C-alpha positions in Angstrom: 0.1 -0.1 -0.1 2.8 2.2 0.7 4.3 1.7 -2.8 1.0 2.5 -4.3 0.6 5.8 -2.3 4.2 6.7 -3.6 3.4 6.1 -7.1 0.0 8.0 -6.6 1.9 11.2 -5.5 4.6 10.8 -8.0 1.6 10.8 -10.8 0.0 13.9 -9.1 3.3 16.0 -9.3 3.8 14.9 -13.0 0.1 15.7 -13.7 0.3 19.0 -12.1 3.4 19.9 -14.0 2.1 19.1 -17.1 -1.1 21.3 -16.6 1.0 24.0 -15.3 3.4 23.8 -18.1 0.6 24.2 -21.0 -1.5 26.5 -18.7 1.2 29.0 -18.2 2.1 29.1 -21.9 -1.5 29.8 -22.7 -1.9 32.2 -20.2 1.5 34.4 -21.0 0.4 34.1 -24.6 -2.9 35.7 -24.4 -1.8 38.1 -21.7 0.8 39.8 -23.9 -1.9 40.2 -26.4 -4.4 41.8 -24.2 -6.7 39.2 -24.5 -8.5 36.6 -22.1 -9.3 32.9 -22.7 -11.8 30.5 -20.9 -8.9 28.4 -19.5 -5.6 29.7 -17.7 -2.7 28.2 -15.7 -5.3 27.0 -13.0 -7.8 25.6 -15.1 -5.4 23.7 -17.3 -4.0 22.1 -14.2 -7.3 21.0 -13.1 -8.4 19.6 -16.5 -5.1 17.6 -16.4 -6.0 16.2 -12.8 -9.3 15.6 -14.2 -8.2 13.4 -16.8 -6.1 11.8 -14.6 -8.5 10.9 -11.9 -11.1 9.8 -14.5 -8.6 7.3 -15.6 -7.9 6.2 -12.1 -11.8 5.7 -11.3 -12.3 3.9 -14.4 -10.8 0.8 -13.2 -13.9 0.9 -10.3 -16.5 2.7 -12.5 -16.7 1.3 -16.1 -17.0 4.1 -18.8 -16.4 6.8 -16.3 -13.4 8.0 -18.5 -15.4 8.5 -21.7 -18.1 10.0 -19.9 -15.7 12.7 -18.4 -14.1 13.4 -21.6 -17.7 14.0 -23.1 -18.6 16.5 -20.2 -15.3 18.3 -20.8 -15.8 18.5 -24.6 -19.5 19.8 -23.9 -17.9 22.5 -21.8 -15.2 23.5 -24.2 -17.7 23.4 -27.3 -19.8 25.9 -25.2 -17.0 28.0 -24.3 -16.0 28.1 -28.1 -19.4 28.9 -29.3 -19.8 31.7 -26.7 -16.2 33.2 -28.2 -17.5 33.0 -31.6 -20.6 35.4 -30.6 -18.5 37.8 -28.5 -15.1 37.7 -29.8 -13.5 38.5 -33.1 -10.6 35.8 -32.7 -12.0 32.4 -33.9 -9.1 30.2 -33.4 -9.6 26.8 -31.5 -6.1 26.4 -30.3 -6.7 26.7 -26.5 -9.8 24.6 -26.7 -8.0 21.6 -28.5 -5.1 21.9 -26.0 -7.6 21.6 -23.0 -8.7 18.3 -24.5 -5.3 17.1 -25.1 -4.4 18.0 -21.5 -7.3 15.8 -20.2 -5.8 13.1 -22.4 -2.3 13.6 -21.1 -3.5 13.3 -17.6 -5.4 10.0 -18.3 -2.1 8.7 -19.9 -0.2 9.2 -16.7 -2.8 7.3 -14.7 -2.5 4.4 -17.3 1.3 4.2 -16.9 2.3 6.2 -19.9 4.3 8.8 -17.8 7.4 9.3 -19.9 5.3 9.5 -23.2 2.7 11.9 -21.7 5.7 14.2 -20.5 7.2 14.1 -23.8 4.0 15.1 -25.7 3.1 18.0 -23.2 6.7 19.3 -24.4 5.8 19.1 -27.9 2.5 20.6 -27.5 4.2 23.8 -25.8 6.7 24.0 -28.4 3.8 24.0 -31.1 1.7 26.4 -29.1 4.9 28.7 -28.8 5.7 28.5 -32.4 2.5 30.1 -33.4 4.0 33.3 -34.8 6.6 31.2 -36.7 3.7 29.1 -38.4 1.8 32.2 -39.2 4.8 33.7 -40.9 5.1 30.7 -42.8 1.4 30.7 -44.1 1.7 34.2 -45.1 4.6 33.5 -47.5 3.6 29.9 -49.0 1.1 29.6 -51.7 -0.7 26.6 -53.6 2.3 26.2 -56.0 4.4 25.8 -52.8 2.1 23.2 -51.5 2.2 21.5 -54.9 6.0 21.2 -54.8 6.0 19.9 -51.1 3.7 17.2 -52.4 6.2 16.5 -55.1 9.1 16.4 -53.0 7.3 13.7 -50.6 6.4 11.7 -53.9 10.3 11.4 -55.2 11.3 10.9 -51.3 8.8 8.5 -49.7 7.3 6.8 -52.7 10.0 6.5 -55.6 13.1 6.4 -53.4 12.1 3.3 -51.4 11.0 1.3 -54.6 14.4 1.6 -56.4 17.0 -1.1 -55.8 19.8 -0.4 -53.4 22.5 -2.5 -55.2 24.9 -1.7 -58.2 23.4 -2.7 -61.6 26.4 -2.0 -63.9 29.6 -4.2 -64.8 31.7 -2.0 -62.5 29.7 -2.1 -59.5 29.3 1.5 -59.1 25.8 2.6 -60.3 23.4 2.4 -57.4 20.0 3.5 -58.5 18.7 4.2 -54.7 22.1 6.3 -54.0 21.7 8.0 -57.3 18.0 9.1 -56.5 18.9 9.9 -53.1 21.2 12.5 -54.4 18.3 13.9 -56.5 16.3 14.3 -53.2 19.1 15.8 -51.5 19.4 18.5 -54.3 15.6 18.9 -54.3 15.3 19.1 -50.5 18.1 21.7 -50.2 16.6 23.7 -53.2 13.2 23.7 -51.6 14.4 24.6 -48.1 16.6 27.4 -49.4 13.6 28.6 -51.3 11.1 28.6 -48.3 14.1 30.1 -46.2 14.7 32.8 -48.5 11.1 33.7 -48.9 10.5 33.9 -45.0 14.1 35.2 -43.8 14.8 37.4 -46.7 17.6 36.8 -49.2 20.5 37.4 -46.7 19.5 35.2 -43.8 17.8 32.7 -45.9 20.5 32.0 -48.4 23.4 31.8 -45.7 21.4 29.3 -43.6 20.8 27.2 -46.8 24.4 27.3 -47.4 25.3 26.2 -43.6 22.8 23.4 -43.4 23.2 22.2 -46.9 27.2 22.3 -46.6 26.9 19.9 -43.7 25.6 17.2 -46.3 26.9 18.3 -49.9 28.5 21.6 -51.0 28.1 20.2 -54.5 24.3 20.1 -54.2 24.4 23.7 -52.4 26.5 25.1 -55.5 23.9 23.7 -58.0 21.0 25.0 -55.9 22.2 28.4 -54.9 23.7 28.8 -58.7 20.3 28.3 -60.1 18.5 30.5 -57.6 20.8 33.5 -58.5 20.1 33.3 -62.3 16.3 33.7 -61.4 16.7 37.4 -60.8 20.5 37.7 -61.1 20.4 40.1 -57.9 22.1 39.9 -54.5 25.4 38.5 -56.1 27.4 38.4 -52.8 24.6 36.8 -50.8 24.8 33.7 -53.1 28.3 33.9 -53.4 28.5 33.9 -49.5 26.2 30.8 -49.4 28.1 28.8 -51.7 31.2 29.7 -50.1 30.4 28.8 -46.5 29.1 25.3 -47.8 32.3 24.9 -49.4 34.2 25.9 -46.4 32.3 23.4 -44.5 33.6 20.7 -46.8 37.1 21.1 -45.3 35.9 20.6 -41.9 33.6 17.6 -43.1 36.7 15.9 -44.6 38.8 16.2 -41.4 36.0 14.7 -39.2 35.4 11.9 -41.5 39.0 11.1 -41.8 39.4 11.2 -37.7 36.7 8.8 -37.3 38.7 6.1 -39.2 42.4 7.2 -39.0 43.5 9.6 -36.4 47.1 9.3 -38.0 45.8 10.4 -41.3 43.8 13.1 -39.7 46.8 14.7 -38.1 48.4 15.0 -41.5 45.4 16.6 -42.9 44.7 18.9 -39.8 46.6 21.9 -40.7 46.1 22.2 -44.2 42.4 21.7 -43.8 41.8 23.9 -40.9 43.9 26.9 -42.4 41.9 26.4 -45.6 38.4 26.4 -43.6 39.6 29.5 -41.5 40.6 31.5 -44.9 37.1 30.4 -46.2 35.3 31.8 -43.1 37.0 35.0 -43.3 36.0 35.2 -46.9 32.4 34.4 -45.9 32.6 37.0 -43.3 33.5 39.6 -45.6 30.7 38.8 -48.2 28.1 38.6 -45.4 29.2 42.2 -44.0 29.1 43.9 -47.5 25.9 41.6 -48.7 22.7 43.6 -49.4 19.2 42.8 -47.8 15.8 43.4 -49.1 12.2 43.3 -48.2 10.8 39.8 -48.6 8.0 39.5 -51.2 6.1 36.9 -52.8 7.8 37.5 -56.0 11.5 37.6 -55.0 12.1 33.8 -56.0 10.4 31.2 -57.8 9.9 27.8 -56.8 12.8 25.8 -58.3 11.4 22.2 -57.3 10.2 20.7 -60.6 10.1 17.2 -61.8 11.8 17.6 -64.9 14.8 19.2 -62.9 14.9 16.2 -60.5 14.9 13.8 -63.4 18.0 15.9 -65.2 19.9 15.7 -61.8 19.3 12.0 -61.8 20.5 11.5 -65.1 23.7 13.6 -64.6 24.7 11.9 -61.2 24.0 8.3 -62.9 26.3 9.3 -66.0 29.1 10.7 -63.7 28.8 7.5 -61.5 28.8 5.2 -64.6 32.0 6.9 -65.8 33.6 6.6 -62.5 33.2 3.0 -62.5 34.3 2.7 -66.2 37.6 4.1 -65.3 38.1 2.6 -62.2 37.5 -0.9 -63.7 40.5 0.0 -66.1 42.9 1.2 -63.8 42.4 -1.2 -61.1 42.4 -0.7 -57.3 46.2 0.5 -57.5 45.3 3.7 -59.4 44.3 5.7 -56.1 45.2 8.9 -57.6 43.0 8.4 -60.7 40.1 6.9 -58.6 40.5 9.9 -56.3 40.2 12.3 -59.0 37.0 10.6 -60.6 35.3 10.5 -57.1 36.1 14.2 -56.6 33.7 14.6 -59.8 30.6 14.1 -57.5 31.9 14.4 -53.7 34.7 13.9 -51.5 33.1 12.0 -48.5 33.1 8.5 -50.5 36.7 8.7 -51.2 37.9 10.3 -47.9 36.2 7.2 -46.0 37.6 4.8 -48.3 41.2 6.1 -48.1 40.9 6.7 -44.4 40.2 2.9 -43.8 43.0 1.6 -46.2 45.6 3.9 -45.2 48.4 2.3 -43.0 47.3 -1.3 -44.2 46.6 -1.4 -48.0 48.1 1.9 -49.1 50.5 4.4 -47.2 49.4 7.4 -45.3 50.9 9.6 -47.7 49.2 8.2 -50.7 45.9 8.4 -49.0 46.9 12.1 -48.0 47.5 13.1 -51.7 44.2 11.0 -52.7 42.1 13.2 -50.7 44.0 16.3 -51.6 43.5 15.6 -55.5 39.6 14.7 -54.7 39.4 17.9 -52.8 40.9 19.9 -55.6 38.9 18.2 -58.4 35.6 18.6 -56.5 36.3 22.3 -56.1 36.9 22.5 -59.8 33.7 20.9 -60.5 31.8 23.1 -58.2 33.4 26.2 -59.7 32.4 24.9 -63.2 29.0 24.4 -61.9 28.8 27.9 -60.8 30.1 29.4 -64.0 27.7 27.1 -66.1 24.3 27.7 -63.9 25.3 31.0 -62.3 27.2 32.9 -64.6 30.4 34.7 -64.8 30.0 37.4 -62.3 29.1 34.7 -59.6 31.9 32.4 -61.0 34.5 35.2 -60.7 33.7 35.5 -57.1 34.0 32.0 -56.5 37.1 31.7 -58.5 38.9 34.0 -55.7 37.4 31.9 -53.0 38.9 28.7 -54.3 42.1 30.4 -55.2 42.6 31.6 -51.5 41.1 28.3 -49.8 43.1 25.7 -52.2 46.3 27.7 -52.3 46.2 27.9 -48.3 45.7 24.0 -48.2 48.4 23.3 -50.8 51.0 26.0 -49.1 50.3 24.5 -45.6 51.3 21.0 -46.8 54.8 22.0 -46.9 55.1 23.8 -43.7 
């Protein structure tokens, strides 16, 4: 009996905490807007307790929980109808939150304590982000929702049905991984588009470069170069976004090497950190001198189209196929050739492969130069992408960036 009492007390404290958490958020939210709602901190706490006790009594009195929920729902609906007639604000967020609070209390009584606390935090976060959701609704139109549906289609319908194995004689071309790159580019493109519409060109593009650069600086180069050509404005913004993504590539390579081969990572440490430092200074200069503008619905066009996704899929498929062909010809001993060919797409795969082989199959120095070659080739590929898709103005700025960063990297090899 003593253990049951302790559990009961523990549950009561958790239930009160949940009610206070949600109720306090609601009360502060409406207080700052000079409005009143039917439920505040105390009411939400009592509603959560009501849910807990209803589920607890349910074990003695059948159907007590659903009847209690019906009573609460009737009260909430009555309050909502009253608000419709006496208040110009017609949202039902507080009413729904009250019903959810009741259910959270019932979940605690049924033993789902951790789940109820987790859900309570999620609910408070969603309630707190109302202004952000409102801002999103103001800048997203029907065309954007159609693009979102397309992205979900290529990600969750097409991608899972593709075979996750090589289908070419050189065992390189993998349909699943090829389409995954399409999804990646399309996703970065769409996120950058939404971020630019909401945050404006300056913040939106730089955030796209940061998050996209953690995955693929090549994809960011494609995306931002295409976005720049839509209006051919805010040159330094787009250059800065591509530059920050390419700067993160140096740090990403260093991290990947350190995971599998600390000795190789030590060889890479000074050259790659120095290149990253120079890149960050370059980005800082572009950011401080970048222009800002008012966000309007016509500043950018939605870049997510099925035809573009298919073109990207074909492009990456051809590149991977050519890598397999040349790799088959030169064999496993052609480390530098394979490194150069791998750099056509990205540096991650070759970095991880060479890090595993260094010290056993190949020397550390060979692996070091292989990664350097892949980095240089990948940088040249991205520069070519910028020139072709973004034009000469964007291309010349990025030429200066790569001369500074790659030059620093090579110079630090001999220090």
